[in-house]
MIVO-918411 format. One line per 5 residues: number of its first residue (from 1); for each residue x, y, z of C-alpha. Coordinates in steps of 0.5 Angstrom, whole numbers, plus 2048, in hexadecimal, padded with zeros to 3 digits. Last residue first. Layout:
N
NUM	X:Y:Z ~ ...
END
This chain:
95
95	70E:819:854 ~ 716:817:854 ~ 717:81F:856 ~ 713:81F:85D ~ 715:818:85F
90	71D:81A:85E ~ 71C:820:862 ~ 718:81C:867 ~ 71E:817:868 ~ 723:81C:868
85	71F:820:86D ~ 71F:81A:872 ~ 726:818:870 ~ 728:81F:873 ~ 723:81F:879
80	726:818:87B ~ 72D:81A:87A ~ 72C:820:87E ~ 728:81C:884 ~ 72E:817:884
75	733:81C:885 ~ 72F:820:88A ~ 72E:819:88E ~ 735:817:88E ~ 737:81E:890
70	733:81E:896 ~ 735:817:898 ~ 73C:819:897 ~ 73B:81F:89C ~ 737:81B:8A1
65	73D:816:8A1 ~ 742:81C:8A2 ~ 73D:81F:8A8 ~ 73E:818:8AB ~ 745:818:8AA
60	746:81F:8AD ~ 741:81D:8B3 ~ 746:817:8B5 ~ 74C:81B:8B4 ~ 749:820:8B9
55	747:81B:8BE ~ 74E:818:8BE ~ 751:81F:8BE ~ 74D:821:8C4 ~ 74E:81A:8C7
50	756:81B:8C6 ~ 756:822:8C9 ~ 756:828:8C6 ~ 75C:82D:8C6 ~ 75F:82C:8BF
45	759:82B:8BB ~ 756:832:8BE ~ 753:835:8B8 ~ 751:82F:8B4 ~ 74F:829:8B9
40	74C:82E:8BE ~ 748:831:8B9 ~ 745:82B:8B6 ~ 743:829:8BD ~ 740:82F:8BE
35	73C:82F:8B8 ~ 73A:828:8BA ~ 738:82A:8C1 ~ 733:82F:8BE ~ 731:836:8BD
30	738:838:8BF ~ 73B:83D:8C4 ~ 743:83F:8C4 ~ 746:83E:8CB ~ 74D:83E:8C8
25	750:837:8CB ~ 74A:834:8CD ~ 745:835:8C7 ~ 73E:837:8C9 ~ 738:832:8C8
20	731:833:8C7 ~ 731:83A:8C7 ~ 72B:83D:8CB ~ 726:841:8C7 ~ 721:847:8C9
15	727:84C:8CB ~ 72A:84B:8C4 ~ 731:849:8C4 ~ 736:84E:8C1 ~ 73D:84B:8C0
10	743:850:8C0 ~ 749:84F:8BC ~ 74F:850:8BF ~ 752:849:8BD ~ 754:843:8C1
5	752:845:8C8 ~ 756:842:8CE ~ 752:83E:8D2 ~ 751:841:8D9 ~ 755:83F:8DF
END
């Protein structure tokens, strides 16, 4: 028995590409295994297996850490640029 479709949305995959992974529940194609894992954990949370749920949670934790690291780098960069311009402004007006 084929998997039941979760949505009525059709996904066109170009002829020269093959999806790296497909959802085992709705057969949706994905470019990477990670995208498929995130999809299964969010769209099919009630029906996914324990190993799929663990893989989703691990991947979600990794993405949360990566997002935190990006925000930290962005904040440090903004503060650095702010203090650089403040220093340059003070240097120009003191001379």
